[in-house]
MDAnalysis code that builds the backbone (N, CA, C; Angstrom):
import MDAnalysis as mda
import numpy as np

u = mda.Universe.empty(609, n_residues=203, atom_resindex=np.repeat(np.arange(203), 3), trajectory=True)
u.add_TopologyAttr("name", ["N", "CA", "C"] * 203)
u.add_TopologyAttr("resid", np.arange(1, 204))
u.add_TopologyAttr("resname", ["UNK", "UNK", "UNK", "UNK", "UNK", "UNK", "UNK", "UNK", "UNK", "UNK", "UNK", "UNK", "UNK", "UNK", "UNK", "UNK", "UNK", "UNK", "UNK", "UNK", "UNK", "UNK", "UNK", "UNK", "UNK", "UNK", "UNK", "UNK", "UNK", "UNK", "UNK", "UNK", "UNK", "UNK", "UNK", "UNK", "UNK", "UNK", "UNK", "UNK", "UNK", "UNK", "UNK", "UNK", "UNK", "UNK", "UNK", "UNK", "UNK", "UNK", "UNK", "UNK", "UNK", "UNK", "UNK", "UNK", "UNK", "UNK", "UNK", "UNK", "UNK", "UNK", "UNK", "UNK", "UNK", "UNK", "UNK", "UNK", "UNK", "UNK", "UNK", "UNK", "UNK", "UNK", "UNK", "UNK", "UNK", "UNK", "UNK", "UNK", "UNK", "UNK", "UNK", "UNK", "UNK", "UNK", "UNK", "UNK", "UNK", "UNK", "UNK", "UNK", "UNK", "UNK", "UNK", "UNK", "UNK", "UNK", "UNK", "UNK", "UNK", "UNK", "UNK", "UNK", "UNK", "UNK", "UNK", "UNK", "UNK", "UNK", "UNK", "UNK", "UNK", "UNK", "UNK", "UNK", "UNK", "UNK", "UNK", "UNK", "UNK", "UNK", "UNK", "UNK", "UNK", "UNK", "UNK", "UNK", "UNK", "UNK", "UNK", "UNK", "UNK", "UNK", "UNK", "UNK", "UNK", "UNK", "UNK", "UNK", "UNK", "UNK", "UNK", "UNK", "UNK", "UNK", "UNK", "UNK", "UNK", "UNK", "UNK", "UNK", "UNK", "UNK", "UNK", "UNK", "UNK", "UNK", "UNK", "UNK", "UNK", "UNK", "UNK", "UNK", "UNK", "UNK", "UNK", "UNK", "UNK", "UNK", "UNK", "UNK", "UNK", "UNK", "UNK", "UNK", "UNK", "UNK", "UNK", "UNK", "UNK", "UNK", "UNK", "UNK", "UNK", "UNK", "UNK", "UNK", "UNK", "UNK", "UNK", "UNK", "UNK", "UNK", "UNK", "UNK", "UNK", "UNK", "UNK", "UNK", "UNK", "UNK", "UNK"])
u.atoms.positions = np.array([
    [108.272, 129.997, 119.770],
    [107.996, 131.373, 119.325],
    [106.913, 131.356, 118.250],
    [105.864, 132.153, 118.459],
    [104.789, 132.202, 117.479],
    [105.247, 132.937, 116.235],
    [104.478, 132.765, 115.158],
    [104.827, 133.409, 113.894],
    [104.839, 134.927, 114.030],
    [103.841, 135.485, 114.715],
    [103.779, 136.948, 114.848],
    [104.966, 137.466, 115.635],
    [105.392, 136.724, 116.691],
    [106.564, 137.133, 117.455],
    [107.821, 137.042, 116.611],
    [107.914, 135.999, 115.803],
    [109.085, 135.811, 114.939],
    [109.203, 136.965, 113.942],
    [108.077, 137.338, 113.352],
    [108.083, 138.442, 112.393],
    [108.471, 139.752, 113.075],
    [107.911, 139.980, 114.267],
    [108.233, 141.203, 115.000],
    [109.712, 141.279, 115.328],
    [110.270, 140.169, 115.781],
    [111.667, 140.154, 116.212],
    [112.628, 140.312, 115.053],
    [112.356, 139.609, 113.945],
    [113.319, 139.552, 112.849],
    [113.137, 140.665, 111.813],
    [111.921, 141.144, 111.608],
    [111.678, 142.083, 110.519],
    [111.274, 143.485, 110.970],
    [110.544, 143.572, 112.076],
    [109.937, 144.851, 112.433],
    [110.660, 145.558, 113.571],
    [110.913, 144.878, 114.673],
    [111.510, 145.510, 115.834],
    [112.841, 146.196, 115.563],
    [113.737, 145.637, 114.770],
    [115.021, 146.316, 114.555],
    [114.891, 147.682, 113.897],
    [113.811, 147.947, 113.216],
    [113.726, 149.184, 112.434],
    [112.738, 150.202, 112.963],
    [111.969, 149.870, 114.037],
    [111.001, 150.830, 114.573],
    [111.098, 150.866, 116.080],
    [110.583, 151.912, 116.694],
    [110.679, 152.047, 118.140],
    [109.531, 151.330, 118.840],
    [109.596, 151.293, 120.170],
    [108.611, 150.554, 120.970],
    [107.213, 151.088, 120.767],
    [107.054, 152.430, 120.663],
    [105.717, 152.993, 120.490],
    [105.108, 152.553, 119.166],
    [105.927, 152.437, 118.135],
    [105.418, 151.982, 116.841],
    [104.921, 150.553, 116.926],
    [105.654, 149.736, 117.683],
    [105.226, 148.345, 117.868],
    [103.876, 148.296, 118.546],
    [103.708, 149.146, 119.585],
    [102.436, 149.175, 120.288],
    [101.291, 149.545, 119.373],
    [101.489, 150.572, 118.534],
    [100.450, 150.966, 117.580],
    [100.177, 149.867, 116.565],
    [101.215, 149.157, 116.147],
    [101.035, 148.064, 115.181],
    [100.166, 146.953, 115.771],
    [100.469, 146.574, 117.015],
    [99.694, 145.513, 117.663],
    [98.255, 145.944, 117.886],
    [98.069, 147.202, 118.300],
    [96.712, 147.705, 118.516],
    [95.922, 147.698, 117.214],
    [96.576, 148.100, 116.117],
    [95.907, 148.111, 114.817],
    [95.524, 146.696, 114.399],
    [96.403, 145.733, 114.671],
    [96.115, 144.342, 114.323],
    [94.888, 143.842, 115.065],
    [94.785, 144.203, 116.368],
    [93.630, 143.788, 117.173],
    [92.353, 144.409, 116.631],
    [92.406, 145.710, 116.302],
    [91.220, 146.407, 115.784],
    [90.753, 145.788, 114.474],
    [91.715, 145.529, 113.575],
    [91.360, 144.927, 112.291],
    [90.758, 143.543, 112.486],
    [91.312, 142.789, 113.432],
    [90.808, 141.444, 113.687],
    [89.384, 141.495, 114.197],
    [89.132, 142.419, 115.156],
    [87.796, 142.528, 115.730],
    [86.776, 143.010, 114.711],
    [87.223, 143.758, 113.738],
    [86.291, 144.284, 112.739],
    [86.025, 143.306, 111.609],
    [86.673, 142.141, 111.679],
    [86.427, 141.124, 110.664],
    [87.388, 141.159, 109.508],
    [88.328, 142.118, 109.494],
    [89.307, 142.201, 108.413],
    [90.547, 141.434, 108.840],
    [90.549, 140.151, 108.703],
    [91.627, 139.302, 109.180],
    [92.896, 139.522, 108.366],
    [94.034, 139.453, 109.056],
    [95.311, 139.573, 108.359],
    [95.532, 138.358, 107.470],
    [95.240, 137.164, 108.002],
    [95.302, 135.932, 107.210],
    [93.990, 135.204, 107.438],
    [93.316, 134.788, 106.388],
    [92.019, 134.160, 106.571],
    [91.655, 133.270, 105.388],
    [90.704, 132.412, 105.625],
    [90.078, 131.636, 104.560],
    [88.804, 132.364, 104.184],
    [88.627, 132.625, 102.931],
    [87.556, 133.509, 102.474],
    [86.183, 133.080, 102.961],
    [85.842, 131.834, 102.810],
    [84.517, 131.393, 103.224],
    [84.517, 129.887, 103.447],
    [83.383, 129.391, 103.893],
    [83.271, 127.970, 104.201],
    [83.482, 127.102, 102.975],
    [83.043, 127.573, 101.824],
    [83.216, 126.804, 100.588],
    [84.691, 126.603, 100.284],
    [85.508, 127.668, 100.494],
    [86.948, 127.552, 100.279],
    [87.550, 126.526, 101.229],
    [87.086, 126.546, 102.485],
    [87.599, 125.598, 103.471],
    [87.292, 124.172, 103.057],
    [86.069, 123.959, 102.571],
    [85.692, 122.616, 102.122],
    [86.531, 122.194, 100.929],
    [86.778, 123.147, 100.016],
    [87.560, 122.836, 98.825],
    [88.989, 122.461, 99.195],
    [89.562, 123.216, 100.155],
    [90.914, 122.927, 100.600],
    [90.985, 121.558, 101.257],
    [89.995, 121.226, 102.082],
    [89.965, 119.928, 102.741],
    [89.819, 118.813, 101.721],
    [88.969, 119.029, 100.726],
    [88.771, 118.019, 99.695],
    [90.061, 117.783, 98.915],
    [90.801, 118.853, 98.632],
    [92.066, 118.719, 97.913],
    [93.078, 117.954, 98.755],
    [93.099, 118.225, 100.056],
    [94.007, 117.507, 100.952],
    [93.669, 116.025, 100.972],
    [92.381, 115.729, 101.093],
    [91.951, 114.332, 101.102],
    [92.274, 113.654, 99.778],
    [92.109, 114.397, 98.682],
    [92.410, 113.855, 97.361],
    [93.893, 113.532, 97.234],
    [94.742, 114.426, 97.738],
    [96.185, 114.193, 97.696],
    [96.579, 112.974, 98.522],
    [95.966, 112.839, 99.704],
    [96.258, 111.695, 100.564],
    [95.807, 110.392, 99.906],
    [94.645, 110.441, 99.271],
    [94.118, 109.263, 98.589],
    [95.019, 108.873, 97.423],
    [95.481, 109.867, 96.675],
    [96.363, 109.621, 95.539],
    [97.677, 109.000, 96.009],
    [98.224, 109.518, 97.110],
    [99.475, 108.977, 97.657],
    [99.280, 107.537, 98.119],
    [98.119, 107.263, 98.743],
    [97.821, 105.903, 99.197],
    [97.738, 104.948, 98.015],
    [97.048, 105.361, 96.954],
    [96.931, 104.522, 95.761],
    [98.297, 104.251, 95.137],
    [99.154, 105.260, 95.102],
    [100.496, 105.065, 94.557],
    [101.268, 104.020, 95.350],
    [101.156, 104.092, 96.676],
    [101.824, 103.105, 97.530],
    [101.284, 101.704, 97.269],
    [99.977, 101.605, 97.115],
    [99.355, 100.307, 96.873],
    [99.849, 99.695, 95.559],
    [99.943, 100.514, 94.526],
    [100.400, 100.014, 93.222],
    [101.865, 99.602, 93.292],
    [102.666, 100.343, 94.032],
    [104.073, 99.984, 94.183],
    [104.227, 98.669, 94.939],
    [103.423, 98.475, 95.981],
    [103.461, 97.204, 96.715],
    [103.040, 96.050, 95.808],
    [101.999, 96.273, 95.018],
    [101.511, 95.247, 94.099],
    [102.592, 94.891, 93.083],
    [103.255, 95.903, 92.555],
    [104.287, 95.689, 91.541],
    [105.513, 95.001, 92.120],
    [105.937, 95.422, 93.295],
    [107.113, 94.816, 93.928],
    [106.868, 93.343, 94.215],
    [105.677, 93.035, 94.713],
    [105.340, 91.637, 94.963],
    [105.337, 90.842, 93.661],
    [104.764, 91.422, 92.624],
    [104.687, 90.748, 91.329],
    [106.084, 90.517, 90.753],
    [106.955, 91.483, 90.924],
    [108.331, 91.361, 90.429],
    [109.021, 90.153, 91.061],
    [108.880, 90.007, 92.357],
    [109.564, 88.919, 93.055],
    [108.861, 87.572, 92.897],
    [107.559, 87.594, 92.701],
    [106.797, 86.350, 92.647],
    [106.623, 85.799, 91.235],
    [106.528, 86.678, 90.234],
    [106.107, 86.168, 88.919],
    [106.660, 86.952, 87.737],
    [107.814, 87.574, 87.891],
    [108.309, 88.397, 86.778],
    [108.633, 87.579, 85.535],
    [108.894, 86.281, 85.688],
    [109.221, 85.437, 84.534],
    [108.023, 84.639, 84.018],
    [106.856, 84.867, 84.624],
    [105.635, 84.191, 84.184],
    [105.053, 84.926, 82.969],
    [104.200, 84.257, 82.189],
    [103.478, 84.966, 81.123],
    [102.506, 85.957, 81.750],
    [101.971, 86.847, 80.944],
    [101.096, 87.894, 81.476],
    [99.912, 87.318, 82.244],
    [99.320, 86.250, 81.734],
    [98.166, 85.677, 82.443],
    [98.580, 85.152, 83.809],
    [99.795, 84.639, 83.912],
    [100.294, 84.177, 85.200],
    [100.561, 85.330, 86.146],
    [101.038, 86.432, 85.613],
    [101.255, 87.628, 86.421],
    [99.929, 88.206, 86.897],
    [98.945, 88.218, 86.012],
    [97.622, 88.694, 86.405],
    [97.043, 87.818, 87.508],
    [97.277, 86.525, 87.410],
    [96.752, 85.593, 88.412],
    [97.315, 85.898, 89.796],
    [98.604, 86.177, 89.874],
    [99.218, 86.512, 91.160],
    [98.613, 87.797, 91.715],
    [98.398, 88.783, 90.870],
    [97.761, 90.023, 91.328],
    [96.336, 89.780, 91.807],
    [95.620, 88.893, 91.133],
    [94.249, 88.599, 91.558],
    [94.224, 87.951, 92.937],
    [95.206, 87.134, 93.243],
    [95.276, 86.547, 94.584],
    [95.413, 87.653, 95.628],
    [96.226, 88.648, 95.330],
    [96.376, 89.784, 96.247],
    [95.046, 90.519, 96.400],
    [94.375, 90.800, 95.291],
    [93.070, 91.471, 95.346],
    [92.067, 90.658, 96.170],
    [92.059, 89.358, 95.944],
    [91.114, 88.494, 96.656],
    [91.391, 88.482, 98.153],
    [92.649, 88.543, 98.521],
    [92.985, 88.583, 99.942],
    [92.557, 89.905, 100.575],
    [92.706, 90.985, 99.857],
    [92.268, 92.285, 100.377],
    [90.774, 92.252, 100.684],
    [90.003, 91.580, 99.847],
    [88.548, 91.497, 100.038],
    [88.155, 90.488, 101.108],
    [89.062, 89.583, 101.459],
    [88.764, 88.540, 102.438],
    [88.926, 89.057, 103.866],
    [88.053, 88.599, 104.758],
    [88.142, 88.984, 106.165],
    [89.320, 88.313, 106.863],
    [89.922, 87.332, 106.225],
    [91.020, 86.586, 106.845],
    [92.391, 87.204, 106.592],
    [92.424, 88.295, 105.840],
    [93.697, 88.922, 105.494],
    [93.601, 90.430, 105.689],
    [94.735, 91.131, 105.696],
    [94.707, 92.596, 105.818],
    [93.866, 93.239, 104.717],
    [93.398, 94.456, 104.972],
    [92.472, 95.109, 104.037],
    [93.146, 96.115, 103.108],
    [94.442, 95.959, 102.895],
    [95.143, 96.799, 101.923],
    [96.147, 95.940, 101.167],
    [96.540, 96.395, 99.984],
    [97.491, 95.631, 99.178],
    [98.839, 95.542, 99.873],
    [99.312, 96.655, 100.409],
    [100.593, 96.625, 101.116],
    [100.510, 95.730, 102.349],
    [99.375, 95.775, 103.037],
    [99.194, 94.906, 104.195],
    [99.249, 93.439, 103.824],
    [98.656, 93.096, 102.683],
    [98.645, 91.703, 102.213],
    [100.032, 91.260, 101.774],
    [100.685, 92.051, 100.944],
    [101.963, 91.618, 100.365],
    [103.098, 91.612, 101.382],
    [102.957, 92.385, 102.458],
    [104.005, 92.447, 103.479],
    [103.589, 91.752, 104.770],
    [102.558, 90.932, 104.705],
    [102.062, 90.259, 105.905],
    [103.083, 89.250, 106.416],
    [103.359, 89.328, 107.717],
    [104.353, 88.429, 108.306],
    [104.250, 88.465, 109.826],
    [104.774, 87.426, 110.471],
    [104.978, 87.486, 111.916],
    [106.203, 88.359, 112.162],
    [106.108, 89.241, 113.151],
    [107.201, 90.183, 113.385],
    [107.725, 90.084, 114.811],
    [108.971, 90.473, 114.978],
    [109.561, 90.549, 116.311],
    [108.990, 91.749, 117.055],
    [108.620, 91.542, 118.322],
    [108.042, 92.623, 119.110],
    [109.051, 93.740, 119.350],
    [110.329, 93.373, 119.450],
    [111.354, 94.350, 119.799],
    [111.527, 95.433, 118.739],
    [111.552, 95.029, 117.473],
    [111.851, 96.008, 116.423],
    [110.868, 96.009, 115.255],
    [109.880, 95.123, 115.298],
    [108.887, 95.087, 114.232],
    [109.352, 94.425, 112.957],
    [110.587, 93.928, 112.939],
    [111.116, 93.276, 111.748],
    [110.459, 91.907, 111.561],
    [110.226, 91.497, 110.311],
    [109.589, 90.195, 110.075],
    [110.494, 89.036, 110.475],
    [109.885, 87.996, 111.008],
    [110.622, 86.780, 111.353],
    [110.963, 86.052, 110.061],
    [112.186, 85.617, 109.927],
    [112.638, 84.975, 108.694],
    [111.763, 83.772, 108.346],
    [111.399, 83.697, 107.082],
    [110.593, 82.602, 106.530],
    [109.213, 82.480, 107.178],
    [108.664, 83.620, 107.626],
    [107.327, 83.589, 108.236],
    [106.340, 84.467, 107.480],
    [106.707, 84.873, 106.266],
    [105.867, 85.794, 105.495],
    [104.906, 85.049, 104.578],
    [103.795, 85.680, 104.277],
    [102.837, 85.096, 103.345],
    [103.430, 84.986, 101.947],
    [104.248, 85.968, 101.578],
    [104.972, 85.912, 100.305],
    [106.455, 85.814, 100.644],
    [107.052, 84.687, 100.298],
    [108.367, 84.315, 100.820],
    [109.470, 85.323, 100.530],
    [109.405, 86.026, 99.418],
    [110.479, 86.954, 99.055],
    [110.715, 88.020, 100.106],
    [109.666, 88.366, 100.861],
    [109.753, 89.479, 101.798],
    [110.649, 89.180, 102.997],
    [110.746, 87.927, 103.398],
    [111.581, 87.619, 104.569],
    [112.322, 86.294, 104.408],
    [112.861, 86.064, 103.220],
    [113.631, 84.840, 102.994],
    [115.123, 85.035, 103.239],
    [115.488, 86.210, 103.718],
    [116.887, 86.473, 104.007],
    [117.691, 86.954, 102.817],
    [117.074, 87.000, 101.651],
    [117.769, 87.453, 100.447],
    [117.477, 88.934, 100.195],
    [118.358, 89.563, 99.454],
    [118.168, 90.981, 99.123],
    [116.948, 91.154, 98.223],
    [116.185, 92.207, 98.467],
    [114.972, 92.472, 97.682],
    [115.202, 93.555, 96.629],
    [116.431, 93.746, 96.244],
    [116.776, 94.787, 95.278],
    [116.120, 94.533, 93.919],
    [115.599, 95.597, 93.323],
    [115.034, 95.525, 91.975],
    [116.177, 95.745, 90.984],
    [116.617, 94.694, 90.336],
    [117.766, 94.797, 89.431],
    [117.350, 95.059, 87.985],
    [116.223, 94.510, 87.582],
    [115.769, 94.675, 86.204],
    [114.712, 95.785, 86.150],
    [115.167, 97.012, 85.985],
    [114.268, 98.165, 86.014],
    [113.267, 98.126, 84.860],
    [113.715, 97.685, 83.698],
    [112.816, 97.611, 82.544],
    [111.659, 96.660, 82.834],
    [111.966, 95.505, 83.396],
    [110.912, 94.542, 83.743],
    [109.991, 95.123, 84.809],
    [110.569, 95.784, 85.804],
    [109.758, 96.376, 86.864],
    [108.775, 97.391, 86.286],
    [109.247, 98.213, 85.366],
    [108.368, 99.215, 84.757],
    [107.233, 98.571, 83.964],
    [107.525, 97.456, 83.303],
    [106.481, 96.724, 82.581],
    [105.437, 96.184, 83.559],
    [105.921, 95.633, 84.661],
    [105.012, 95.087, 85.669],
    [104.217, 96.199, 86.352],
    [104.838, 97.355, 86.506],
    [104.130, 98.496, 87.098],
    [102.946, 98.893, 86.222],
    [103.151, 98.920, 84.926],
    [102.068, 99.279, 84.009],
    [100.926, 98.277, 84.099],
    [101.270, 96.997, 84.177],
    [100.244, 95.958, 84.318],
    [99.494, 96.127, 85.631],
    [100.231, 96.312, 86.716],
    [99.606, 96.459, 88.031],
    [98.748, 97.717, 88.103],
    [99.225, 98.787, 87.502],
    [98.468, 100.046, 87.466],
    [97.128, 99.835, 86.773],
    [97.163, 99.203, 85.610],
    [95.931, 98.964, 84.850],
    [94.984, 98.031, 85.593],
    [95.530, 97.016, 86.230],
    [94.682, 96.090, 86.982],
    [94.094, 96.760, 88.212],
    [94.874, 97.583, 88.881],
    [94.414, 98.262, 90.088],
    [93.186, 99.121, 89.799],
    [93.227, 99.849, 88.710],
    [92.130, 100.765, 88.393],
    [91.003, 100.116, 87.587],
    [91.199, 98.878, 87.167],
    [90.167, 98.210, 86.362],
    [89.825, 96.816, 86.878],
    [90.186, 96.524, 88.111],
    [90.012, 95.177, 88.656],
    [88.569, 94.687, 88.562],
    [87.619, 95.575, 88.808],
    [86.212, 95.176, 88.792],
    [85.690, 94.864, 87.393],
    [86.445, 95.262, 86.372],
    [86.027, 95.019, 84.992],
    [86.682, 93.765, 84.406],
    [87.602, 93.172, 85.156],
    [88.361, 92.031, 84.645],
    [87.841, 90.721, 85.215],
    [87.915, 89.669, 84.428],
    [87.557, 88.336, 84.906],
    [88.719, 87.765, 85.705],
    [88.414, 87.312, 86.906],
    [89.435, 86.725, 87.771],
    [89.816, 85.345, 87.244],
    [91.000, 85.235, 86.674],
    [91.427, 83.965, 86.072],
    [91.682, 82.892, 87.123],
    [91.749, 83.290, 88.400],
    [91.966, 82.299, 89.470],
    [90.658, 81.840, 90.102],
    [89.545, 82.442, 89.687],
    [88.216, 82.091, 90.213],
    [88.152, 82.223, 91.737],
    [88.728, 83.302, 92.233],
    [88.631, 83.581, 93.669],
    [89.713, 82.972, 94.525],
    [90.801, 82.559, 93.931],
    [91.873, 81.908, 94.693],
    [92.492, 82.854, 95.723],
    [92.827, 82.282, 96.886],
    [93.508, 83.026, 97.940],
    [94.940, 82.547, 98.148],
    [95.258, 81.423, 97.534],
    [96.570, 80.816, 97.760],
    [97.144, 80.300, 96.444],
    [98.459, 80.167, 96.408],
    [99.112, 79.509, 95.276],
    [100.508, 79.079, 95.707],
    [101.065, 78.172, 94.956],
    [102.456, 77.784, 95.192],
    [103.072, 77.344, 93.874],
    [104.381, 77.297, 93.831],
    [105.088, 76.841, 92.637],
    [104.874, 75.342, 92.467],
    [104.895, 74.879, 91.225],
    [104.583, 73.467, 90.969],
    [105.702, 72.509, 91.365],
    [106.830, 73.033, 91.802],
    [107.931, 72.157, 92.217],
    [107.987, 71.949, 93.734],
    [106.973, 72.484, 94.454],
    [106.873, 72.239, 95.897],
    [105.489, 71.680, 96.207],
    [105.345, 71.099, 97.407],
    [104.072, 70.497, 97.809],
    [103.797, 70.837, 99.274],
    [103.401, 72.084, 99.550],
    [103.187, 72.503, 100.941],
    [102.008, 71.778, 101.587],
    [102.074, 71.612, 102.908],
    [101.029, 70.899, 103.637],
    [99.670, 71.582, 103.502],
    [99.676, 72.914, 103.474],
    [98.397, 73.628, 103.438],
    [97.614, 73.349, 102.162],
    [98.294, 72.919, 101.099],
    [97.608, 72.676, 99.822],
    [96.629, 71.511, 99.917],
    [96.802, 70.670, 100.923],
    [95.930, 69.497, 101.071],
    [94.574, 69.851, 101.674],
    [94.475, 71.026, 102.272],
    [93.214, 71.391, 102.924],
    [92.427, 72.439, 102.135],
    [92.939, 72.837, 100.990],
    [92.238, 73.827, 100.173],
    [91.865, 73.244, 98.812],
    [90.963, 73.913, 98.148],
    [90.440, 73.429, 96.865],
    [91.296, 73.923, 95.700],
    [91.870, 72.995, 94.988],
    [92.674, 73.363, 93.824],
    [91.756, 73.884, 92.724],
    [92.134, 75.022, 92.137],
    [91.306, 75.653, 91.113],
    [91.917, 75.507, 89.729],
    [93.153, 75.923, 89.588],
    [93.762, 75.953, 88.259],
    [95.279, 76.031, 88.381],
    [95.962, 75.544, 87.376],
    [97.400, 75.760, 87.278],
    [97.660, 76.671, 86.087],
    [98.417, 77.724, 86.318],
    [98.793, 78.664, 85.259],
    [100.308, 78.730, 85.221],
    [100.869, 78.197, 84.170],
    [102.317, 78.093, 84.021],
    [102.890, 77.349, 85.230],
    [103.753, 77.961, 86.017],
    [104.403, 77.216, 87.108],
    [103.717, 77.381, 88.459],
    [102.567, 78.050, 88.501],
    [101.873, 78.266, 89.770],
    [100.536, 77.524, 89.804],
    [100.250, 76.916, 90.958],
    [98.981, 76.219, 91.183],
    [98.167, 77.040, 92.181],
    [96.904, 77.308, 91.842],
    [96.070, 78.213, 92.632],
    [94.961, 77.460, 93.364],
    [94.619, 77.966, 94.563],
    [93.647, 77.303, 95.436],
    [92.655, 78.302, 96.014],
    [91.411, 77.843, 96.137],
    [90.407, 78.575, 96.909],
    [90.419, 78.041, 98.324],
    [89.979, 78.879, 99.258],
    [89.886, 78.439, 100.644],
    [88.805, 77.382, 100.774],
    [89.093, 76.336, 101.506],
    [88.115, 75.286, 101.762],
    [87.177, 75.763, 102.857],
    [85.900, 75.858, 102.556],
    [84.925, 76.398, 103.504],
    [84.472, 75.376, 104.530],
    [84.823, 74.114, 104.342],
    [84.369, 73.068, 105.273],
    [85.075, 73.182, 106.617],
])
């Protein structure tokens, strides 16, 4: 049912006769043809402004999602690291977004995993960041810490181009108590607290 039919049925028809309805519809057609629209956008500039506002809202929502993904990853990967170590983990995410070898969004990078075709769920222990599919609950228990990390991620997100990358372009890292096979084929850059960072080997 169209809006005009809905209005006629619920608000107008019960209180007026059929001839009145006919005159109402005829008047609506005449007004429309004469350029006096019942509902309209004033001009092209207004239309552009409305579209720009819609795009701005969508962009703002996208940025909010990106910052939340960045913060959630940071919470699980480095919440107990010093600030420089937390910044380093965020820089790895930024560097991956810029790399052609990884997804082009923060959420895409932090949630990257092999997934089951049937339901799209990530395959256990197949994620780029282990917390996402290690079989453990991803609940945020320390809200105060999360809020602190959110502030850091927010500031880095909007000022990334002004900050020096402490990882010098690293795309990978691991904890210092493990020795993954992939670390042997990449260039070690720096160790910051308990994480060791690597650049991709171009050879």
